[in-house]
GUMAR-637515 format. One record per residue: x, y, z of N, C-alpha, C in turn; residue in one letter; residue number from 1. Coordinates in nm, 4 decimals. Example, Ala and Ser with C-alpha at 12.3 -4.5 7.8 and 13.67 -1.06 7.14 Angstrom:
2
ATOM       n_x       n_y       n_z      ca_x      ca_y      ca_z       c_x       c_y       c_z  type  seq
ATOM    1.3190   -0.5690    0.7800    1.2300   -0.4500    0.7800    1.3200   -0.3300    0.7800     A    1
ATOM    1.2850   -0.2250    0.7080    1.3670   -0.1060    0.7140    1.2900    0.0030    0.7870     S    2
***
This chain:
164
ATOM       n_x       n_y       n_z      ca_x      ca_y      ca_z       c_x       c_y       c_z  type  seq
ATOM  -14.7475   17.3179   -3.7963  -14.8522   17.2273   -3.6439  -14.7490   17.1102   -3.6037     M    1
ATOM  -14.7181   17.0292   -3.6968  -14.7355   16.9178   -3.6429  -14.5677   16.9034   -3.5885     A    2
ATOM  -14.4826   16.9949   -3.6195  -14.3602   17.0557   -3.5468  -14.3351   17.0762   -3.4477     K    3
ATOM  -14.4448   17.1686   -3.4500  -14.4814   17.2339   -3.2938  -14.5034   17.1587   -3.1799     V    4
ATOM  -14.6152   17.0293   -3.2139  -14.6483   16.9723   -3.1758  -14.5354   16.8715   -3.1044     A    5
ATOM  -14.4636   16.8241   -3.1930  -14.3493   16.7654   -3.1704  -14.2648   16.8101   -3.0847     A    6
ATOM  -14.1995   16.9347   -3.0765  -14.1130   16.9672   -2.9756  -14.1825   17.0022   -2.8545     A    7
ATOM  -14.3265   17.0368   -2.8131  -14.3918   16.9877   -2.7093  -14.3828   16.8604   -2.6255     R    8
ATOM  -14.4094   16.7645   -2.7310  -14.4074   16.6632   -2.6929  -14.3011   16.6207   -2.6740     A    9
ATOM  -14.1619   16.6188   -2.6433  -14.0395   16.5769   -2.6996  -13.9857   16.7060   -2.4945     A   10
ATOM  -14.0099   16.7689   -2.5089  -14.0556   16.8816   -2.3789  -14.0866   16.8470   -2.2495     R   11
ATOM  -14.2532   16.7852   -2.2658  -14.2714   16.6828   -2.1851  -14.2320   16.5697   -2.1703     S   12
ATOM  -14.1510   16.5344   -2.2309  -14.1247   16.3733   -2.2376  -13.9882   16.4126   -2.1215     A   13
ATOM  -13.9116   16.4797   -2.1675  -13.7783   16.5489   -2.1149  -13.8254   16.5637   -1.9335     M   14
ATOM  -13.9350   16.6581   -1.9570  -13.9775   16.7155   -1.7992  -13.9934   16.5850   -1.7289     M   15
ATOM  -14.0663   16.4854   -1.7660  -14.1080   16.3764   -1.6912  -13.9678   16.2812   -1.6478     E   16
ATOM  -13.8822   16.3064   -1.7569  -13.7942   16.2547   -1.6729  -13.7081   16.3096   -1.6229     Q   17
ATOM  -13.7060   16.4154   -1.5774  -13.6552   16.5052   -1.5260  -13.5199   16.6050   -1.5513     G   18
ATOM  -13.5341   16.5878   -1.7104  -13.4561   16.6163   -1.7430  -13.4891   16.8337   -1.8325     A   19
ATOM  -13.3891   16.9011   -1.7949  -13.4492   17.0145   -1.8413  -13.4661   17.0393   -1.9843     A   20
ATOM  -13.6065   17.0925   -2.0351  -13.6633   17.1561   -2.2032  -13.5372   17.2261   -2.2241     A   21
ATOM  -13.5596   17.2170   -2.3305  -13.4450   17.2716   -2.4239  -13.5429   17.3868   -2.4296     P   22
ATOM  -13.4365   17.5194   -2.4536  -13.5113   17.6481   -2.4845  -13.5627   17.6057   -2.6633     L   23
ATOM  -13.6855   17.6990   -2.6605  -13.7282   17.7183   -2.7543  -13.6930   17.8536   -2.8160     D   24
ATOM  -13.6160   17.8309   -2.9203  -13.5686   17.9134   -3.0087  -13.6910   18.0225   -3.0818     L   25
ATOM  -13.7500   18.0002   -3.1193  -13.8357   18.0484   -3.1570  -13.8212   18.1074   -3.3167     G   26
ATOM  -13.8572   18.2567   -3.3616  -13.7912   18.2811   -3.4630  -13.6059   18.2763   -3.4930     E   27
ATOM  -13.5542   18.2271   -3.3902  -13.3914   18.2736   -3.3952  -13.3700   18.1407   -3.4763     L   28
ATOM  -13.4514   18.0256   -3.4963  -13.3961   17.9284   -3.5475  -13.4205   17.9362   -3.6859     S   29
ATOM  -13.4789   18.0641   -3.7706  -13.5236   18.0620   -3.9086  -13.4030   18.1503   -3.9846     E   30
ATOM  -13.3421   18.2581   -3.8451  -13.2383   18.3530   -3.9019  -13.1383   18.3278   -3.9569     L   31
ATOM  -13.1007   18.3197   -4.0589  -12.9913   18.2537   -4.1363  -12.8288   18.3271   -4.0388     L   32
ATOM  -12.8478   18.4634   -3.9721  -12.7289   18.5159   -3.9280  -12.6678   18.3868   -3.8293     G   33
ATOM  -12.8269   18.3851   -3.7233  -12.7854   18.2758   -3.6380  -12.7190   18.1124   -3.6552     Y   34
ATOM  -12.7754   18.1243   -3.7734  -12.7579   17.9446   -3.8424  -12.6095   17.9497   -3.8189     A   35
ATOM  -12.5679   18.0489   -3.9331  -12.4250   18.0853   -3.9610  -12.3150   18.0752   -3.8390     L   36
ATOM  -12.3575   18.1822   -3.7661  -12.2759   18.1724   -3.6198  -12.3002   18.0286   -3.5678     K   37
ATOM  -12.3919   17.9582   -3.5310  -12.3818   17.8386   -3.4884  -12.3091   17.7798   -3.5477     R   38
ATOM  -12.3045   17.7370   -3.6774  -12.2231   17.6312   -3.7638  -12.0795   17.6883   -3.7320     A   39
ATOM  -12.0592   17.8459   -3.7508  -11.9304   17.8462   -3.7475  -11.8295   17.8548   -3.5641     Q   40
ATOM  -11.9599   17.8538   -3.5116  -11.8772   17.7888   -3.3476  -11.8303   17.6471   -3.3292     L   41
ATOM  -11.9104   17.5599   -3.4098  -11.8951   17.4051   -3.4245  -11.7728   17.3801   -3.4865     K   42
ATOM  -11.7727   17.4628   -3.6307  -11.6234   17.4299   -3.6800  -11.5084   17.5128   -3.5981     L   43
ATOM  -11.5567   17.6105   -3.5204  -11.4072   17.6373   -3.4910  -11.3755   17.5901   -3.3622     Y   44
ATOM  -11.4865   17.4953   -3.2891  -11.4606   17.4076   -3.1945  -11.3438   17.2791   -3.2408     E   45
ATOM  -11.3940   17.2509   -3.3581  -11.3872   17.1660   -3.4321  -11.2112   17.1235   -3.4614     D   46
ATOM  -11.2083   17.2525   -3.5641  -11.0706   17.2985   -3.5617  -11.0096   17.3086   -3.4228     F   47
ATOM  -11.0178   17.3757   -3.3535  -10.9030   17.3938   -3.2650  -10.8905   17.2449   -3.2021     L   48
ATOM  -10.9478   17.1725   -3.2289  -10.9275   17.0251   -3.1247  -10.8126   16.9793   -3.2475     K   49
ATOM  -10.8117   16.9918   -3.3669  -10.7676   16.8748   -3.4424  -10.6215   16.9804   -3.4577     C   50
ATOM  -10.6106   17.0778   -3.4398  -10.4962   17.1444   -3.4503  -10.4100   17.1976   -3.3170     V   51
ATOM  -10.4969   17.1518   -3.2557  -10.4384   17.1722   -3.0779  -10.2785   17.1108   -3.0786     A   52
ATOM  -10.2055   17.0147   -3.0977  -10.0504   17.0164   -3.0883  -10.0115   17.0995   -3.1475     P   53
ATOM  -10.0211   17.1932   -3.2508   -9.9664   17.3456   -3.3069  -10.0274   17.4161   -3.2513     L   54
ATOM  -10.0970   17.4630   -3.1440  -10.1560   17.5549   -3.0946  -10.1821   17.6643   -3.1722     Q   55
ATOM  -10.2648   17.6734   -3.3383  -10.3014   17.7491   -3.4129  -10.4576   17.7738   -3.3900     L   56
ATOM  -10.4896   17.8980   -3.4046  -10.6237   17.9377   -3.4317  -10.6927   17.9532   -3.5899     T   57
ATOM  -10.7817   17.9455   -3.6046  -10.8134   17.9540   -3.7928  -10.7536   18.0791   -3.7998     P   58
ATOM  -10.7575   18.1994   -3.7470  -10.7267   18.2932   -3.7706  -10.5472   18.2989   -3.7940     A   59
ATOM  -10.4876   18.2191   -3.6984  -10.3341   18.2366   -3.7320  -10.3261   18.1274   -3.8692     Q   60
ATOM  -10.3918   18.0491   -3.8565  -10.3851   17.9088   -3.9714  -10.3794   17.9986   -4.0956     F   61
ATOM  -10.5224   18.1093   -4.1188  -10.5042   18.1603   -4.2046  -10.3935   18.2884   -4.2826     S   62
ATOM  -10.3437   18.3454   -4.1760  -10.1977   18.4311   -4.1616  -10.1164   18.3430   -4.1766     V   63
ATOM  -10.0777   18.2667   -4.1780   -9.9629   18.1565   -4.2342   -9.9997   18.1309   -4.3301     L   64
ATOM  -10.1504   18.0921   -4.4631  -10.1422   18.0697   -4.5341  -10.1008   18.1916   -4.6243     L   65
ATOM  -10.1695   18.2925   -4.5906  -10.1241   18.4231   -4.6949  -10.0410   18.4276   -4.6859     L   66
ATOM   -9.9524   18.4102   -4.5748   -9.7619   18.4563   -4.6228   -9.6921   18.4124   -4.6904     L   67
ATOM   -9.7369   18.2366   -4.7065   -9.6822   18.1432   -4.8100   -9.7123   18.1874   -4.9106     E   68
ATOM   -9.8443   18.2156   -4.9543   -9.8238   18.2500   -5.1002   -9.8197   18.4051   -5.1155     K   69
ATOM   -9.7753   18.5209   -5.0473   -9.7951   18.6589   -5.0693   -9.6901   18.7010   -4.9742     N   70
ATOM   -9.5305   18.6543   -4.9720   -9.4460   18.6785   -4.9060   -9.4078   18.8178   -4.9371     P   71
ATOM   -9.3848   18.8708   -4.8718   -9.3263   19.0330   -4.8749   -9.4441   19.1484   -4.9157     G   72
ATOM   -9.5794   19.0983   -4.8349   -9.6922   19.1852   -4.8476   -9.6834   19.2737   -4.6839     R   73
ATOM   -9.7378   19.3729   -4.6703   -9.7889   19.4510   -4.5780   -9.8525   19.3846   -4.4798     N   74
ATOM   -9.8178   19.4496   -4.3294   -9.9402   19.3940   -4.2368  -10.0988   19.4365   -4.3000     Q   75
ATOM  -10.0473   19.5848   -4.2803  -10.2379   19.5973   -4.3325  -10.2891   19.5200   -4.4502     T   76
ATOM  -10.1979   19.4739   -4.5967  -10.2794   19.4087   -4.6695  -10.3095   19.3070   -4.6086     E   77
ATOM  -10.2335   19.2440   -4.5427  -10.2950   19.0821   -4.4976  -10.3949   19.1219   -4.3856     V   78
ATOM  -10.3739   19.1981   -4.2665  -10.5478   19.2027   -4.2015  -10.6120   19.2847   -4.2663     A   79
ATOM  -10.6192   19.3160   -4.3764  -10.7159   19.3582   -4.4546  -10.7912   19.2644   -4.5443     G   80
ATOM  -10.7440   19.1899   -4.5823  -10.7836   19.0751   -4.6847  -10.8634   18.9922   -4.5721     A   81
ATOM  -10.8243   18.9455   -4.4560  -10.8705   18.8419   -4.3473  -10.9812   18.8907   -4.2692     L   82
ATOM  -10.9881   19.0807   -4.2800  -11.0907   19.1522   -4.2144  -11.0453   19.1372   -4.0676     G   83
ATOM  -10.9331   19.1242   -4.0392  -10.8883   19.1827   -3.8833  -10.8279   19.2716   -3.8449     I   84
ATOM  -10.9326   19.3921   -3.7520  -10.8727   19.5048   -3.7035  -10.7020   19.5228   -3.7068     L   85
ATOM  -10.6489   19.6257   -3.6977  -10.5252   19.6408   -3.7322  -10.4535   19.5822   -3.5645     R   86
ATOM  -10.5244   19.6473   -3.4608  -10.4576   19.6259   -3.3235  -10.4230   19.4544   -3.2854     P   87
ATOM  -10.5422   19.4171   -3.3276  -10.5571   19.2577   -3.3263  -10.4677   19.1719   -3.3850     N   88
ATOM  -10.4568   19.1950   -3.4901  -10.3660   19.1978   -3.6225  -10.2178   19.1924   -3.5746     F   89
ATOM  -10.1847   19.2790   -3.4905  -10.0658   19.3470   -3.4768  -10.0138   19.2545   -3.3110     V   90
ATOM  -10.1117   19.2163   -3.2707  -10.1168   19.1180   -3.1342  -10.1242   18.9767   -3.1614     A   91
ATOM  -10.1382   18.9037   -3.2657  -10.1494   18.7884   -3.3587  -10.0237   18.7751   -3.3785     M   92
ATOM   -9.9450   18.9018   -3.4854   -9.8356   18.8854   -3.5435   -9.7119   18.8559   -3.4218     L   93
ATOM   -9.7242   18.9437   -3.3083   -9.6577   18.9280   -3.2208   -9.6558   18.7828   -3.1226     D   94
ATOM   -9.7307   18.7211   -3.1420   -9.7537   18.5614   -3.1014   -9.6886   18.4868   -3.1910     G   95
ATOM   -9.7428   18.5302   -3.3254   -9.6726   18.4086   -3.4609   -9.4995   18.4737   -3.4554     L   96
ATOM   -9.4668   18.5790   -3.4284   -9.3579   18.5873   -3.4518   -9.2219   18.5508   -3.3214     E   97
ATOM   -9.3004   18.5784   -3.2171   -9.2237   18.5222   -3.0933   -9.2544   18.3897   -3.0891     S   98
ATOM   -9.2922   18.3439   -3.1535   -9.3240   18.1463   -3.1844   -9.2004   18.1223   -3.3052     R   99
ATOM   -9.1515   18.1715   -3.3226   -9.0684   18.1812   -3.5184   -9.1266   18.1456   -3.6100     G  100
ATOM   -9.2540   18.1847   -3.5809   -9.3976   18.1311   -3.7073   -9.3627   18.2141   -3.8164     L  101
ATOM   -9.3246   18.3445   -3.7924   -9.3025   18.4454   -3.9392   -9.2388   18.5441   -3.8876     C  102
ATOM   -9.1845   18.6312   -3.9419   -9.1194   18.7609   -3.9553   -9.1560   18.8793   -3.9759     A  103
ATOM   -9.1454   19.0030   -3.9350   -9.1471   19.1593   -3.9870   -9.0313   19.2439   -4.0095     R  104
ATOM   -9.0205   19.2841   -4.1071   -8.8826   19.3562   -4.1544   -8.9564   19.5047   -4.2446     A  105
ATOM   -8.8701   19.6009   -4.1948   -8.8806   19.7195   -4.2771   -8.9342   19.7016   -4.4015     R  106
ATOM   -9.0117   19.7750   -4.4460   -9.0094   19.7755   -4.6208   -8.9237   19.9158   -4.6252     S  107
ATOM   -8.8363   19.8394   -4.7945   -8.7310   19.9067   -4.8539   -8.8144   20.0321   -4.9185     A  108
ATOM   -8.9296   20.0244   -4.9433   -9.0022   20.1415   -5.0211   -9.0940   20.2246   -4.9536     T  109
ATOM   -9.1179   20.1518   -4.7713   -9.1758   20.2706   -4.7268   -9.1504   20.1940   -4.5534     D  110
ATOM   -9.0876   20.3271   -4.4895   -9.0515   20.2798   -4.3786   -9.0979   20.2939   -4.2929     R  111
ATOM   -9.2560   20.3322   -4.3021   -9.3680   20.3069   -4.2196   -9.4117   20.1638   -4.1975     R  112
ATOM   -9.4109   20.1078   -4.2853   -9.4710   19.9556   -4.3157   -9.4079   19.8792   -4.2592     S  113
ATOM   -9.4192   19.7596   -4.2599   -9.3595   19.6345   -4.2405   -9.3754   19.4984   -4.3572     H  114
ATOM   -9.3198   19.4610   -4.3923   -9.3126   19.3325   -4.4481   -9.3299   19.2078   -4.3803     V  115
ATOM   -9.4122   19.1007   -4.4445   -9.4271   18.9722   -4.3554   -9.3432   18.8668   -4.4108     L  116
ATOM   -9.3060   18.7717   -4.3857   -9.2527   18.6771   -4.4188   -9.3040   18.4999   -4.3454     S  117
ATOM   -9.3004   18.3944   -4.3856   -9.3249   18.3251   -4.2935   -9.1419   18.2605   -4.2911     L  118
ATOM   -9.1230   18.2069   -4.1795   -8.9579   18.1355   -4.1346   -9.0092   18.0008   -4.1654     T  119
ATOM   -8.8682   17.9577   -4.1655   -8.9046   17.7819   -4.1835   -8.9100   17.7106   -4.1320     E  120
ATOM   -8.9290   17.7396   -3.9816   -9.0200   17.6914   -3.8583   -9.1707   17.7247   -3.9190     K  121
ATOM   -9.2235   17.8455   -3.9655   -9.3609   17.8380   -3.9890   -9.3954   17.7678   -4.1174     G  122
ATOM   -9.3140   17.7663   -4.2256   -9.3446   17.6455   -4.2892   -9.3744   17.5214   -4.2485     R  123
ATOM   -9.3017   17.4826   -4.1528   -9.3375   17.3260   -4.0925   -9.4241   17.3192   -4.0469     S  124
ATOM   -9.4550   17.4132   -3.9710   -9.6122   17.3914   -3.9062   -9.6912   17.3959   -3.9884     A  125
ATOM   -9.6968   17.4971   -4.0830   -9.7998   17.5389   -4.1732   -9.8324   17.3859   -4.2675     L  126
ATOM   -9.7328   17.3257   -4.3207   -9.7219   17.1936   -4.4107   -9.7762   17.0790   -4.2963     A  127
ATOM   -9.7975   17.0940   -4.1523   -9.8350   16.9801   -4.0517   -9.9423   17.0133   -4.0138     R  128
ATOM  -10.0575   17.1723   -4.0133  -10.1699   17.1793   -4.0450  -10.2279   17.1319   -4.0884     A  129
ATOM  -10.1881   17.1808   -4.2410  -10.2465   17.1458   -4.3563  -10.2958   16.9775   -4.3530     R  130
ATOM  -10.1845   16.8908   -4.3413  -10.2029   16.7590   -4.3439  -10.3354   16.7101   -4.2367     R  131
ATOM  -10.2953   16.8034   -4.1211  -10.4106   16.7329   -3.9744  -10.5514   16.8068   -4.0545     I  132
ATOM  -10.5347   16.9114   -4.1326  -10.6799   16.9865   -4.0930  -10.7583   16.9410   -4.2414     I  133
ATOM  -10.6744   16.8738   -4.3382  -10.7189   16.8027   -4.4608  -10.7565   16.6491   -4.4144     A  134
ATOM  -10.6996   16.5891   -4.3351  -10.7218   16.4635   -4.2974  -10.8552   16.4701   -4.1887     S  135
ATOM  -10.8183   16.5549   -4.1226  -10.9445   16.5402   -4.0229  -11.1173   16.6636   -4.0053     K  136
ATOM  -11.0304   16.7604   -4.0225  -11.1442   16.8895   -4.0116  -11.1890   16.8472   -4.1264     H  137
ATOM  -11.1148   16.9080   -4.2812  -11.2088   16.9336   -4.3678  -11.2819   16.7727   -4.4431     E  138
ATOM  -11.1978   16.6421   -4.4076  -11.2212   16.5006   -4.4554  -11.3824   16.4892   -4.3647     A  139
ATOM  -11.4015   16.5260   -4.2326  -11.5531   16.5179   -4.1699  -11.6131   16.6099   -4.2233     R  140
ATOM  -11.5926   16.7224   -4.2725  -11.7096   16.8116   -4.3323  -11.7287   16.7583   -4.4394     L  141
ATOM  -11.6585   16.7060   -4.5380  -11.6916   16.6723   -4.6907  -11.7389   16.5452   -4.6913     S  142
ATOM  -11.7523   16.4460   -4.5345  -11.8392   16.3671   -4.5220  -11.9824   16.3605   -4.5039     A  143
ATOM  -11.9956   16.4433   -4.4348  -12.1205   16.5438   -4.3850  -12.1810   16.5981   -4.5064     L  144
ATOM  -12.1423   16.6541   -4.5755  -12.2216   16.7736   -4.6877  -12.2206   16.6473   -4.7877     L  145
ATOM  -12.1257   16.6139   -4.8321  -12.1028   16.5305   -4.9636  -12.0090   16.6531   -5.0682     G  146
ATOM  -11.9851   16.6134   -5.1437  -11.8970   16.6968   -5.2760  -11.9818   16.8180   -5.3162     S  147
ATOM  -12.1288   16.7576   -5.3761  -12.2112   16.8877   -5.4142  -12.2429   16.9645   -5.3376     A  148
ATOM  -12.3173   16.9433   -5.2106  -12.3259   17.0246   -5.1216  -12.2320   17.0788   -5.0730     D  149
ATOM  -12.1060   17.0645   -5.0798  -11.9942   17.1205   -5.0169  -11.9688   17.2313   -5.1204     R  150
ATOM  -11.9418   17.2331   -5.2453  -11.9049   17.2628   -5.3298  -12.0313   17.4727   -5.3503     A  151
ATOM  -12.1769   17.3732   -5.2873  -12.2624   17.4940   -5.2731  -12.2508   17.5575   -5.2049     A  152
ATOM  -12.2098   17.4964   -5.1073  -12.2277   17.5879   -4.9692  -12.0762   17.6556   -4.9672     L  153
ATOM  -11.9795   17.6672   -5.0261  -11.8661   17.7348   -5.0491  -11.9410   17.8130   -5.1391     L  154
ATOM  -12.0086   17.8027   -5.2673  -12.0366   17.9596   -5.3613  -12.0837   18.0065   -5.2752     R  155
ATOM  -12.2329   17.9622   -5.2250  -12.3398   18.0503   -5.1347  -12.2647   18.1662   -5.0176     I  156
ATOM  -12.1619   18.0853   -4.9622  -12.0606   18.1769   -4.8330  -11.9649   18.3049   -4.9409     L  157
ATOM  -11.9229   18.3020   -5.0538  -11.8489   18.3520   -5.0930  -11.9288   18.4610   -5.1692     A  158
ATOM  -12.0822   18.4256   -5.2084  -12.1492   18.5332   -5.2485  -12.1860   18.6015   -5.1613     K  159
ATOM  -12.1923   18.5703   -5.0470  -12.2660   18.6266   -4.8889  -12.1466   18.7581   -4.9048     I  160
ATOM  -12.0102   18.6883   -4.8820  -11.9103   18.7552   -4.8380  -11.9110   18.9008   -4.9403     A  161
ATOM  -11.9027   18.8489   -5.0596  -11.9128   18.9071   -5.1781  -11.9855   19.0674   -5.2223     R  162
ATOM  -12.1183   19.0187   -5.1633  -12.2008   19.0442   -5.2446  -12.3187   19.1287   -5.1066     D  163
ATOM  -12.3246   19.1143   -5.0119  -12.4097   19.1651   -4.9133  -12.3579   19.2726   -4.8727     F  164
***
């Protein structure tokens, strides 16, 4: 009750000052999916600001990371590991390849398949992105959460991704 009264008082004060009252989210603010999506949008926005000089999205960064750790894997495997639909993944690869960050080649064992690899330019971009992300994006998150909460959040998110 005190929470509701405080929210009403805040809205009344804002209206008196001529500011629009914030929307009452009701039960939406208690839904985990909504909270996760709002947090994801904030993280995405911050990530994009941090790596703006490199013009990488979180998905593109993830692809480069996987290609570094898994050279020679095919498009289907990488797209599947990241949960990216095939048509979207092909378009993303087209962009990365046109920038010289990765290369596709026909598989020696399956002519219908393409294997992927990082180029030297891709390795360099990935190294720069890692430094920027570690020193800015992840550092801010770690400072906000602290090491124990950060580790707990990673465990919880992994559990949701694995078991839900």
